[in-house]
N, C-alpha and C positions, 0 to 999 in steps of 0.2 A: 822332672819327667823321666829321669834315669832310673828312679826306683820302680816305676811302672814297667819299664823294659826289663829291669832286673827280675822282677817278680814274675813277669810273663816268661822269660827264659827258664826261670827256676821251675815253674809249673810245668812247662813243656818237657823239661829233662825228667822231672818227677814221674809224669804220665808215661812218657816213652820208656824211661828206665824200669818202670813197674811192668810194662808190657813185655820188656825183654826178659826180666826176671822170671816172669810167669811162664813165658813161652819157652825158654830154655832150661829153666831150672825146676820150676814147679810142675810142668807137664809131665816130667819123668817121674816124679814123687807120686802124683796121682795115678799114673798107670802102673806103677810098681805095687803088686799085691803084698810083697813082703814088707814093705815100709809100714811101721806101727802108725795105726789111726790116730793115736794120741798126738803125735807130732804133727800130723796134718792139721789138727785142731789148733795146736799152738802156732803153726805158721799162718793159719787163717785169721789170727788177731791182726796182722797186717792187712789194711783194708784192700790194697790192690790185689793180693794174692787171694783174698776171699771173693773178690769180685770175678777173678779169673777163673776160680774153682766153680763158682755158681754159673758163669756163662758156659764153661766146659761141659758141666753136667747137663744143662739145658741143650746144648748142641748134641751130646750124645743121646739123650732122650728122643730129641726130634728126629735124628738120623735113623734111630731104631724103630720108632713107632709111628712117625707121621708118613703117610703115603698119599698120593693123588687118589688112589682107589677108596680110601677111607674118608675122603670128604665128599659128602653128599649134600644136596640141598633139601632141607627138610620140608619146606613149604613150596607153594607153587610160586613160580616167577612172575 
């Protein structure tokens, strides 16, 4: 039973650590225009940073383009 607990703790630390690395380190690199795009692609080989980048892009797109006024019901209710 100890192995299951060890693996659970390891998985939690890995996920939480990836979130911290993405939030504090990778966010600055995404926002920095002068940072070379090639290095961003290299960093995205790490799956957690790739997921963080994708979610960040999705959030920025939705924040810029999705508004309540744009959502209309096309058919009759």
